[in-house]
N, C-alpha and C positions, 0 to 999 in steps of 0.2 A: 698177144694173138693180133694179127691183122686180117681183115675181111676184104676180099674182092672179088665181085661177082658171086661165082658158085664155089669159091675157095676160101678155106681158112689157113692162115700161116702161123706156125707156132715156132718159136725158137727155143731149143734147148742146148745141146752141145753141137746141134746142126739146125737147119731151117727145113721144117717139115711142111708139105703142102697137103691139105685133105679136101676131098669134095664134100661140100656141105649137103650134096643131095644124097650121096651114097654112104658118106662117112669113111671111104675108104683112102688110104695114103696114095697120092698121086705122084709126089716127088720128094727126093731126100737131097738137099744141097748142103755140102759140108764144107767148112773152111779149109783153105789149103794148108795152113801151118797147123802144127800140133796143138792140141787143146792145152789151155794153161793148167786147168786143173781137171783130173778126171771125172766127169760127170756121169751119174747114172742115168739111165733112160727116163727116169721121171724127174730128174734136176732140170732147172730152167738155167738159161743163159742169164747171168746177171748183168750183161753189158747194157742192153736196151732192148725193149720189145721190137719187132719188126714193123715197119710202116709201108705203106702203099703210095707211090708219087701219083699226083694227078696227071691227066694228059692223054693223048692219043695212044702212046705206048708206055703204059705204067711199068714202073719197077717196084718190085719188093725189095727194100733195103733192111739189111740186117746186120748190125756188129757183133763181134764175137772176141772175147778174151782169148789169144793164142799165145804160143811160145815158139820163137824161132830158135832152133837148136844152134848151138855154138859150131863153127867151122874153123880149125886151125887154131889160130891165138884169139880169135874172136870168142867172146862169151855169149852164152844163150841170152836171148832178149825177150821180154815180156811185152806185148803189143796188142794193139785193137786192130783186127782185120775186119775190113766192111765189104760185105757181099751186096752186088746188084743183080737181082734175077728178073729176068722178063716175066711179068705176071701172064701173060698169053701162053708161052711156051715152057715156062719153069727152067729155062736155060739161063746159066750165068752169063751176065753181058760183061 
Protein backbone atom coordinates (compact mmCIF):
# COMPACT_ATOMS: atom_id res chain seq x y z
CA UNK A 1 0.00 0.00 0.00
CA UNK A 2 1.11 3.57 -0.69
CA UNK A 3 -0.30 6.71 0.88
CA UNK A 4 -0.53 10.15 -0.72
CA UNK A 5 -2.45 13.05 0.82
CA UNK A 6 -5.99 11.73 1.41
CA UNK A 7 -5.61 8.57 -0.72
CA UNK A 8 -4.43 5.04 -0.13
CA UNK A 9 -3.29 2.95 -3.12
CA UNK A 10 -3.46 -0.84 -2.98
CA UNK A 11 -2.19 -3.19 -5.72
CA UNK A 12 -4.07 -6.45 -6.21
CA UNK A 13 -4.64 -7.63 -9.79
CA UNK A 14 -5.32 -3.90 -10.39
CA UNK A 15 -4.44 -0.66 -8.62
CA UNK A 16 -7.19 0.53 -6.28
CA UNK A 17 -7.39 4.09 -4.93
CA UNK A 18 -9.31 4.68 -1.70
CA UNK A 19 -10.22 7.89 0.07
CA UNK A 20 -8.71 7.78 3.56
CA UNK A 21 -11.39 10.25 4.67
CA UNK A 22 -14.46 8.26 3.62
CA UNK A 23 -13.01 4.80 2.97
CA UNK A 24 -14.70 4.72 -0.44
CA UNK A 25 -13.10 3.40 -3.61
CA UNK A 26 -12.25 6.39 -5.83
CA UNK A 27 -10.48 4.75 -8.80
CA UNK A 28 -9.59 1.39 -10.30
CA UNK A 29 -6.59 1.19 -12.64
CA UNK A 30 -6.11 -2.08 -14.52
CA UNK A 31 -3.12 -3.37 -16.50
CA UNK A 32 -3.64 -3.39 -20.27
CA UNK A 33 -2.45 -6.98 -20.79
CA UNK A 34 -4.15 -10.09 -19.40
CA UNK A 35 -3.34 -11.02 -15.81
CA UNK A 36 -0.61 -13.66 -15.65
CA UNK A 37 -2.47 -15.64 -13.04
CA UNK A 38 -6.10 -15.26 -12.14
CA UNK A 39 -6.17 -13.46 -8.82
CA UNK A 40 -9.18 -13.40 -6.57
CA UNK A 41 -10.33 -10.05 -5.21
CA UNK A 42 -8.41 -10.63 -1.95
CA UNK A 43 -5.13 -11.78 -3.53
CA UNK A 44 -2.30 -9.33 -3.85
CA UNK A 45 -0.07 -8.55 -6.78
CA UNK A 46 3.27 -10.18 -5.96
CA UNK A 47 5.25 -7.96 -8.34
CA UNK A 48 5.86 -5.14 -5.84
CA UNK A 49 3.89 -2.63 -3.81
CA UNK A 50 2.93 0.70 -5.39
CA UNK A 51 5.07 3.76 -4.69
CA UNK A 52 4.42 7.50 -5.03
CA UNK A 53 7.08 9.72 -6.60
CA UNK A 54 8.00 13.04 -4.97
CA UNK A 55 7.60 16.38 -6.69
CA UNK A 56 5.00 18.82 -7.96
CA UNK A 57 3.22 16.21 -10.14
CA UNK A 58 3.51 12.93 -8.21
CA UNK A 59 2.88 9.62 -9.91
CA UNK A 60 1.71 6.35 -8.39
CA UNK A 61 3.94 3.65 -9.88
CA UNK A 62 2.77 0.04 -9.80
CA UNK A 63 4.21 -3.04 -11.56
CA UNK A 64 2.00 -6.00 -12.52
CA UNK A 65 2.82 -9.51 -13.71
CA UNK A 66 0.88 -9.88 -16.97
CA UNK A 67 0.66 -12.22 -19.94
CA UNK A 68 0.66 -10.98 -23.53
CA UNK A 69 -1.33 -13.48 -25.61
CA UNK A 70 0.30 -15.04 -28.64
CA UNK A 71 -0.55 -13.76 -32.12
CA UNK A 72 0.02 -15.85 -35.23
CA UNK A 73 3.36 -17.64 -34.87
CA UNK A 74 4.34 -15.55 -31.83
CA UNK A 75 4.01 -17.42 -28.53
CA UNK A 76 2.34 -15.95 -25.48
CA UNK A 77 4.80 -14.02 -23.30
CA UNK A 78 4.93 -13.33 -19.57
CA UNK A 79 6.14 -9.86 -18.71
CA UNK A 80 6.06 -7.07 -16.17
CA UNK A 81 3.75 -4.15 -16.97
CA UNK A 82 4.53 -0.88 -15.26
CA UNK A 83 1.71 1.66 -14.76
CA UNK A 84 2.18 5.34 -13.94
CA UNK A 85 -0.94 7.01 -12.57
CA UNK A 86 -1.26 10.73 -11.85
CA UNK A 87 -1.79 10.99 -8.07
CA UNK A 88 -3.97 14.10 -8.42
CA UNK A 89 -6.37 12.86 -11.09
CA UNK A 90 -5.98 9.05 -10.85
CA UNK A 91 -5.56 8.98 -14.66
CA UNK A 92 -2.95 6.72 -16.25
CA UNK A 93 -0.12 8.76 -17.78
